Every structure is written in C-alpha cells, then in structure tokens.
py3Dmol code that shows the C-alpha trace and the ligand (Angstrom):
import py3Dmol

protein = """\
ATOM      1  CA  MET A   1      36.683 -15.262  57.661  1.00  0.00           C
ATOM      2  CA  GLU A   2      38.047 -16.993  54.671  1.00  0.00           C
ATOM      3  CA  PHE A   3      36.888 -15.825  51.250  1.00  0.00           C
ATOM      4  CA  LEU A   4      35.464 -18.500  48.928  1.00  0.00           C
ATOM      5  CA  GLU A   5      34.941 -17.351  45.369  1.00  0.00           C
ATOM      6  CA  ASN A   6      31.426 -17.374  44.142  1.00  0.00           C
ATOM      7  CA  SER A   7      30.947 -18.069  40.508  1.00  0.00           C
ATOM      8  CA  VAL A   8      27.206 -17.925  40.203  1.00  0.00           C
ATOM      9  CA  ARG A   9      26.074 -15.688  37.425  1.00  0.00           C
ATOM     10  CA  SER A  10      24.271 -12.988  39.479  1.00  0.00           C
ATOM     11  CA  TYR A  11      27.577 -12.310  41.334  1.00  0.00           C
ATOM     12  CA  SER A  12      29.214 -10.697  38.261  1.00  0.00           C
ATOM     13  CA  ARG A  13      26.590  -8.029  38.003  1.00  0.00           C
ATOM     14  CA  LYS A  14      27.668  -6.486  41.278  1.00  0.00           C
ATOM     15  CA  GLY A  15      31.224  -5.925  40.229  1.00  0.00           C
ATOM     16  CA  SER A  16      34.148  -6.461  42.609  1.00  0.00           C
ATOM     17  CA  VAL A  17      37.937  -6.686  42.774  1.00  0.00           C
ATOM     18  CA  GLU A  18      39.587  -9.848  44.134  1.00  0.00           C
ATOM     19  CA  LEU A  19      43.330  -9.926  44.724  1.00  0.00           C
ATOM     20  CA  ILE A  20      45.469 -13.052  44.938  1.00  0.00           C
ATOM     21  CA  THR A  21      49.003 -12.273  46.140  1.00  0.00           C
ATOM     22  CA  GLY A  22      52.110 -13.880  47.564  1.00  0.00           C
ATOM     23  CA  SER A  23      55.675 -14.732  46.840  1.00  0.00           C
ATOM     24  CA  MET A  24      57.140 -16.748  43.917  1.00  0.00           C
ATOM     25  CA  PHE A  25      55.971 -20.413  43.829  1.00  0.00           C
ATOM     26  CA  SER A  26      52.963 -19.590  46.127  1.00  0.00           C
ATOM     27  CA  GLY A  27      50.408 -20.778  43.553  1.00  0.00           C
ATOM     28  CA  LYS A  28      48.950 -17.299  42.672  1.00  0.00           C
ATOM     29  CA  THR A  29      48.610 -18.014  39.015  1.00  0.00           C
ATOM     30  CA  GLU A  30      47.192 -21.575  39.618  1.00  0.00           C
ATOM     31  CA  GLU A  31      44.519 -19.938  41.911  1.00  0.00           C
ATOM     32  CA  LEU A  32      43.756 -17.243  39.270  1.00  0.00           C
ATOM     33  CA  ILE A  33      43.364 -19.974  36.575  1.00  0.00           C
ATOM     34  CA  ARG A  34      41.211 -22.090  38.880  1.00  0.00           C
ATOM     35  CA  ARG A  35      38.797 -19.144  39.569  1.00  0.00           C
ATOM     36  CA  LEU A  36      38.595 -18.199  35.874  1.00  0.00           C
ATOM     37  CA  LYS A  37      37.983 -21.687  34.710  1.00  0.00           C
ATOM     38  CA  ARG A  38      35.089 -21.971  37.145  1.00  0.00           C
ATOM     39  CA  ALA A  39      33.702 -18.714  35.935  1.00  0.00           C
ATOM     40  CA  ARG A  40      33.792 -20.112  32.375  1.00  0.00           C
ATOM     41  CA  ILE A  41      31.989 -23.304  33.521  1.00  0.00           C
ATOM     42  CA  ALA A  42      29.332 -20.935  35.025  1.00  0.00           C
ATOM     43  CA  GLY A  43      28.820 -19.593  31.392  1.00  0.00           C
ATOM     44  CA  LEU A  44      30.401 -16.216  32.032  1.00  0.00           C
ATOM     45  CA  LYS A  45      32.508 -14.388  29.430  1.00  0.00           C
ATOM     46  CA  VAL A  46      36.108 -14.394  30.720  1.00  0.00           C
ATOM     47  CA  GLU A  47      39.157 -12.475  29.348  1.00  0.00           C
ATOM     48  CA  ILE A  48      42.657 -12.565  30.799  1.00  0.00           C
ATOM     49  CA  PHE A  49      45.382  -9.893  30.466  1.00  0.00           C
ATOM     50  CA  LYS A  50      49.020  -9.675  31.496  1.00  0.00           C
ATOM     51  CA  PRO A  51      51.699  -7.045  30.983  1.00  0.00           C
ATOM     52  CA  SER A  52      53.710  -7.570  27.724  1.00  0.00           C
ATOM     53  CA  VAL A  53      56.918  -7.430  29.803  1.00  0.00           C
ATOM     54  CA  ASP A  54      56.232 -11.057  30.944  1.00  0.00           C
ATOM     55  CA  LYS A  55      57.472 -13.022  28.088  1.00  0.00           C
ATOM     56  CA  ARG A  56      58.762 -15.981  30.019  1.00  0.00           C
ATOM     57  CA  TYR A  57      56.887 -18.733  28.364  1.00  0.00           C
ATOM     58  CA  SER A  58      54.438 -17.637  25.692  1.00  0.00           C
ATOM     59  CA  GLU A  59      53.012 -14.481  24.099  1.00  0.00           C
ATOM     60  CA  THR A  60      49.411 -15.493  24.406  1.00  0.00           C
ATOM     61  CA  SER A  61      49.015 -17.760  27.511  1.00  0.00           C
ATOM     62  CA  VAL A  62      48.989 -17.230  31.222  1.00  0.00           C
ATOM     63  CA  VAL A  63      51.116 -20.196  32.120  1.00  0.00           C
ATOM     64  CA  SER A  64      51.627 -21.316  35.652  1.00  0.00           C
ATOM     65  CA  HIS A  65      54.557 -23.417  36.815  1.00  0.00           C
ATOM     66  CA  ASP A  66      52.539 -26.619  36.561  1.00  0.00           C
ATOM     67  CA  GLU A  67      51.653 -25.884  33.002  1.00  0.00           C
ATOM     68  CA  ARG A  68      47.917 -25.601  33.469  1.00  0.00           C
ATOM     69  CA  SER A  69      47.601 -22.638  31.177  1.00  0.00           C
ATOM     70  CA  ILE A  70      44.831 -20.400  29.997  1.00  0.00           C
ATOM     71  CA  THR A  71      44.963 -18.095  26.988  1.00  0.00           C
ATOM     72  CA  SER A  72      45.618 -14.441  27.668  1.00  0.00           C
ATOM     73  CA  THR A  73      46.239 -11.154  25.967  1.00  0.00           C
ATOM     74  CA  PRO A  74      49.536  -9.335  26.552  1.00  0.00           C
ATOM     75  CA  VAL A  75      48.999  -5.576  26.887  1.00  0.00           C
ATOM     76  CA  GLU A  76      51.583  -2.795  27.118  1.00  0.00           C
ATOM     77  CA  HIS A  77      49.479  -0.420  29.299  1.00  0.00           C
ATOM     78  CA  ALA A  78      46.787  -1.035  31.875  1.00  0.00           C
ATOM     79  CA  ALA A  79      44.423   1.341  30.063  1.00  0.00           C
ATOM     80  CA  SER A  80      44.247  -1.076  27.067  1.00  0.00           C
ATOM     81  CA  ILE A  81      42.431  -3.515  29.343  1.00  0.00           C
ATOM     82  CA  LEU A  82      39.505  -1.139  29.612  1.00  0.00           C
ATOM     83  CA  LEU A  83      38.939  -1.268  25.781  1.00  0.00           C
ATOM     84  CA  LEU A  84      39.631  -4.963  25.391  1.00  0.00           C
ATOM     85  CA  ALA A  85      37.490  -6.126  28.241  1.00  0.00           C
ATOM     86  CA  GLU A  86      34.355  -4.578  26.919  1.00  0.00           C
ATOM     87  CA  GLY A  87      31.561  -7.111  27.046  1.00  0.00           C
ATOM     88  CA  CYS A  88      33.256  -9.287  29.522  1.00  0.00           C
ATOM     89  CA  ASP A  89      31.702 -10.535  32.773  1.00  0.00           C
ATOM     90  CA  VAL A  90      34.960 -11.522  34.443  1.00  0.00           C
ATOM     91  CA  VAL A  91      38.436  -9.914  33.896  1.00  0.00           C
ATOM     92  CA  GLY A  92      41.521 -11.726  34.976  1.00  0.00           C
ATOM     93  CA  ILE A  93      44.898  -9.929  35.247  1.00  0.00           C
ATOM     94  CA  ASP A  94      48.116 -11.768  35.960  1.00  0.00           C
ATOM     95  CA  GLU A  95      51.604 -10.497  36.947  1.00  0.00           C
ATOM     96  CA  ALA A  96      49.904  -7.292  38.091  1.00  0.00           C
ATOM     97  CA  GLN A  97      53.082  -6.094  39.829  1.00  0.00           C
ATOM     98  CA  PHE A  98      54.565  -5.129  36.458  1.00  0.00           C
ATOM     99  CA  PHE A  99      51.855  -2.633  35.673  1.00  0.00           C
ATOM    100  CA  ASP A 100      52.134   0.944  36.883  1.00  0.00           C
ATOM    101  CA  ASN A 101      49.687   2.493  39.306  1.00  0.00           C
ATOM    102  CA  SER A 102      47.163   3.259  36.587  1.00  0.00           C
ATOM    103  CA  LEU A 103      46.063  -0.320  37.026  1.00  0.00           C
ATOM    104  CA  VAL A 104      44.341   0.641  40.288  1.00  0.00           C
ATOM    105  CA  ASP A 105      41.894   3.004  38.439  1.00  0.00           C
ATOM    106  CA  VAL A 106      41.442   0.480  35.649  1.00  0.00           C
ATOM    107  CA  CYS A 107      40.404  -2.228  38.200  1.00  0.00           C
ATOM    108  CA  ASN A 108      38.020   0.193  39.965  1.00  0.00           C
ATOM    109  CA  THR A 109      36.450   1.269  36.628  1.00  0.00           C
ATOM    110  CA  LEU A 110      35.957  -2.391  35.494  1.00  0.00           C
ATOM    111  CA  ALA A 111      34.369  -3.280  38.866  1.00  0.00           C
ATOM    112  CA  ASP A 112      32.125  -0.161  38.787  1.00  0.00           C
ATOM    113  CA  GLN A 113      30.874  -1.403  35.341  1.00  0.00           C
ATOM    114  CA  GLY A 114      29.691  -4.555  37.160  1.00  0.00           C
ATOM    115  CA  LYS A 115      32.576  -6.781  36.213  1.00  0.00           C
ATOM    116  CA  ARG A 116      34.226  -9.296  38.514  1.00  0.00           C
ATOM    117  CA  VAL A 117      37.963  -8.477  38.440  1.00  0.00           C
ATOM    118  CA  VAL A 118      40.403 -11.108  39.576  1.00  0.00           C
ATOM    119  CA  VAL A 119      44.030  -9.923  39.846  1.00  0.00           C
ATOM    120  CA  ALA A 120      47.135 -11.915  40.775  1.00  0.00           C
ATOM    121  CA  GLY A 121      50.569 -10.466  41.492  1.00  0.00           C
ATOM    122  CA  LEU A 122      53.760 -10.612  43.612  1.00  0.00           C
ATOM    123  CA  ASP A 123      53.316  -8.685  46.794  1.00  0.00           C
ATOM    124  CA  MET A 124      57.041  -8.076  47.386  1.00  0.00           C
ATOM    125  CA  ASP A 125      60.086  -7.844  45.250  1.00  0.00           C
ATOM    126  CA  PHE A 126      63.319  -9.779  46.091  1.00  0.00           C
ATOM    127  CA  LEU A 127      64.271  -7.201  48.752  1.00  0.00           C
ATOM    128  CA  GLY A 128      60.970  -7.462  50.521  1.00  0.00           C
ATOM    129  CA  ARG A 129      59.679  -4.158  49.239  1.00  0.00           C
ATOM    130  CA  PRO A 130      56.082  -3.765  48.206  1.00  0.00           C
ATOM    131  CA  PHE A 131      55.928  -4.365  44.455  1.00  0.00           C
ATOM    132  CA  GLY A 132      54.513  -1.739  41.881  1.00  0.00           C
ATOM    133  CA  PRO A 133      50.719  -1.113  42.258  1.00  0.00           C
ATOM    134  CA  MET A 134      50.160  -4.115  44.608  1.00  0.00           C
ATOM    135  CA  PRO A 135      49.824  -2.099  47.869  1.00  0.00           C
ATOM    136  CA  TYR A 136      47.203   0.073  46.271  1.00  0.00           C
ATOM    137  CA  LEU A 137      45.353  -2.981  44.881  1.00  0.00           C
ATOM    138  CA  LEU A 138      45.446  -4.560  48.342  1.00  0.00           C
ATOM    139  CA  SER A 139      43.679  -1.467  49.634  1.00  0.00           C
ATOM    140  CA  ILE A 140      40.896  -1.221  47.061  1.00  0.00           C
ATOM    141  CA  ALA A 141      40.082  -4.927  46.685  1.00  0.00           C
ATOM    142  CA  GLU A 142      36.930  -6.359  48.259  1.00  0.00           C
ATOM    143  CA  TYR A 143      38.711  -9.681  48.711  1.00  0.00           C
ATOM    144  CA  VAL A 144      42.305 -10.447  49.343  1.00  0.00           C
ATOM    145  CA  THR A 145      43.849 -13.900  49.271  1.00  0.00           C
ATOM    146  CA  LYS A 146      47.442 -14.181  50.426  1.00  0.00           C
ATOM    147  CA  VAL A 147      48.981 -17.494  49.412  1.00  0.00           C
ATOM    148  CA  HIS A 148      52.330 -18.880  50.540  1.00  0.00           C
ATOM    149  CA  ALA A 149      55.060 -21.048  49.134  1.00  0.00           C
ATOM    150  CA  ILE A 150      56.981 -23.545  51.228  1.00  0.00           C
ATOM    151  CA  CYS A 151      60.424 -22.470  52.595  1.00  0.00           C
ATOM    152  CA  THR A 152      63.020 -24.629  50.815  1.00  0.00           C
ATOM    153  CA  ARG A 153      65.311 -24.498  53.873  1.00  0.00           C
ATOM    154  CA  CYS A 154      63.039 -25.253  56.819  1.00  0.00           C
ATOM    155  CA  GLY A 155      59.629 -26.316  55.444  1.00  0.00           C
ATOM    156  CA  ASN A 156      57.633 -23.512  57.058  1.00  0.00           C
ATOM    157  CA  LEU A 157      55.361 -21.213  55.042  1.00  0.00           C
ATOM    158  CA  ALA A 158      57.479 -18.925  52.878  1.00  0.00           C
ATOM    159  CA  GLN A 159      56.594 -15.261  51.995  1.00  0.00           C
ATOM    160  CA  TYR A 160      59.864 -13.982  50.498  1.00  0.00           C
ATOM    161  CA  SER A 161      61.278 -14.544  47.008  1.00  0.00           C
ATOM    162  CA  TRP A 162      64.986 -14.799  47.724  1.00  0.00           C
ATOM    163  CA  ARG A 163      67.117 -14.137  44.667  1.00  0.00           C
ATOM    164  CA  LYS A 164      70.035 -16.465  44.334  1.00  0.00           C
ATOM    165  CA  SER A 165      71.453 -14.694  41.337  1.00  0.00           C
ATOM    166  CA  ALA A 166      73.446 -11.497  41.229  1.00  0.00           C
ATOM    167  CA  GLU A 167      71.129  -9.990  38.590  1.00  0.00           C
ATOM    168  CA  SER A 168      69.656  -6.871  39.996  1.00  0.00           C
ATOM    169  CA  LYS A 169      66.863  -5.630  37.755  1.00  0.00           C
ATOM    170  CA  GLN A 170      63.541  -5.604  39.602  1.00  0.00           C
ATOM    171  CA  VAL A 171      61.724  -6.994  36.562  1.00  0.00           C
ATOM    172  CA  LEU A 172      63.937 -10.061  36.298  1.00  0.00           C
ATOM    173  CA  LEU A 173      61.327 -12.777  35.979  1.00  0.00           C
ATOM    174  CA  GLY A 174      60.922 -15.757  38.321  1.00  0.00           C
ATOM    175  CA  GLU A 175      62.632 -18.904  37.084  1.00  0.00           C
ATOM    176  CA  LYS A 176      63.166 -21.753  39.405  1.00  0.00           C
ATOM    177  CA  ASP A 177      66.907 -21.524  39.329  1.00  0.00           C
ATOM    178  CA  VAL A 178      66.944 -17.816  40.148  1.00  0.00           C
ATOM    179  CA  TYR A 179      64.498 -17.539  43.053  1.00  0.00           C
ATOM    180  CA  GLU A 180      63.976 -19.573  46.176  1.00  0.00           C
ATOM    181  CA  PRO A 181      60.967 -19.181  48.489  1.00  0.00           C
ATOM    182  CA  LEU A 182      62.071 -18.483  52.096  1.00  0.00           C
ATOM    183  CA  CYS A 183      60.288 -17.877  55.411  1.00  0.00           C
ATOM    184  CA  ARG A 184      61.036 -14.689  57.379  1.00  0.00           C
ATOM    185  CA  SER A 185      63.740 -16.348  59.556  1.00  0.00           C
ATOM    186  CA  CYS A 186      65.548 -18.067  56.695  1.00  0.00           C
ATOM    187  CA  TYR A 187      65.323 -14.921  54.530  1.00  0.00           C
ATOM    188  CA  ASN A 188      66.997 -12.906  57.282  1.00  0.00           C
ATOM    189  CA  LYS A 189      69.704 -15.460  57.670  1.00  0.00           C
ATOM    190  CA  ALA A 190      70.323 -15.471  53.892  1.00  0.00           C
ATOM    191  CA  MET A 191      70.405 -11.663  53.847  1.00  0.00           C
ATOM    192  CA  GLU A 192      73.162 -11.707  56.563  1.00  0.00           C
ATOM    193  CA  LYS A 193      75.243 -14.052  54.615  1.00  0.00           C
ATOM    194  CA  ASP A 194      74.781 -12.741  51.132  1.00  0.00           C
ATOM    195  CA  ILE A 195      73.264  -9.294  50.652  1.00  0.00           C
ATOM    196  CA  PRO A 196      71.776  -9.205  47.163  1.00  0.00           C
ATOM    197  CA  ASP A 197      73.168  -6.712  44.753  1.00  0.00           C
ATOM    198  CA  THR A 198      70.532  -3.961  44.419  1.00  0.00           C
ATOM    199  CA  GLY A 199      72.197  -2.322  41.442  1.00  0.00           C
ATOM    200  CA  LYS A 200      72.964   0.872  43.498  1.00  0.00           C
TER     201      LYS A 200
END
"""
ligand_1 = """\
1
ZN
Zn 62.559 -21.218 56.534
"""
view = py3Dmol.view(width=600, height=400)
view.addModel(protein, "pdb")
view.setStyle({"model": 0}, {"cartoon": {"style": "trace"}})
view.addModel(ligand_1, "xyz")
view.setStyle({"model": 1}, {"stick": {}})
view.zoomTo()
view.show()
C-alpha cells in the first residue's frame, strides 16, 4: 500500500521516521520540501538540517535541482540535530547519506520524543553500493518512499547514479554534468564499457 503523508497536527505527537530515498535526479529533495511545506501550512514547527559537507549551492538552504528551496541548518555531526531540534514538531534531514551511522540513533531518539522525522538521502553510491547510514535508516523507518529518476538512455525508471567523470571520491556531489541516472540494464552496459575509477 502506498504511503501518503499525513500533516494533521495530532500526527506529530506520535513520532515516526519517514525515509525518502532514490538515485540522483529522482526528486528526493523536492518530495522532502513538499512534505515540510505542508507541515508548515498545518501550523507545525519545522526545522531542516543537512550535513555541512554538502556545500553545493548554499550554506543555509536545502536547494533542490528545480530551485524550490527551503532554509536549513548545516551541521557537522548528527548529534547536533538533537540539540537544535528541541521544540520542533517536524524535523527534516536532507543528504542523509553523508552522515555517519550515529544518525540512526538520532532519528530514533527524535521520533521517540514524539517528533515526525522526514529523512531524504541517496540509497546507493555511484558503484551501486548502499550509501552510509541509509540501509539502517531503511530498516528503522515506519515509512519508506523510493523515488526514481528517468534513464537518460532508454526512458525507463532509473535507480543508479552513473558517474561520467573519473573523479573517485564517494562524497563527490551530484552535479548534472557529472552524474547520469540509468536503469539497471543501461547501468550494466555502461559498466562493461567504462568501469569507473574507484580510487583503489
Ligand atoms: Zn535504461
């Protein structure tokens, strides 16, 4: 059954973790922003956090590729979110894959306090490996929404973030000219032709 988010005020008192995950260009951040804006309309106190490693566009905004942005606070460690989210009803976390595994306990603690926690992050890195704390977040979340991009080579649903560049750091951030969303079949074909440099 599909999960449709509920923004009525009583919902927040129960506490829960929602995870939005998928590849580059799958609309994760857009979906995060959509849910948080609706929570604000419902009169809830909303705060958004992201790891300070993500400096692609701006220090203080969660910015999606279509530029519908929402202000956020960059934090160096997941533990800071516990302090900064005090008094919030809804806590948004973007680019969750860049935090370490302590984010899992942080999300559980926030939800146990009665907060609605909405987390967005990349499920896999460019080699198709589970990314950072994401597998654990998938396990503990009440609700998981997997979103897909469109394969730029065949038009099917894409789940892989193919790296066109030879850059090999896992934290290299997703710019349109570096990554290309591909389906399983096109990803495998691309891997056969051009194995990415893993830096090993
Ligand atoms: Zn394809």
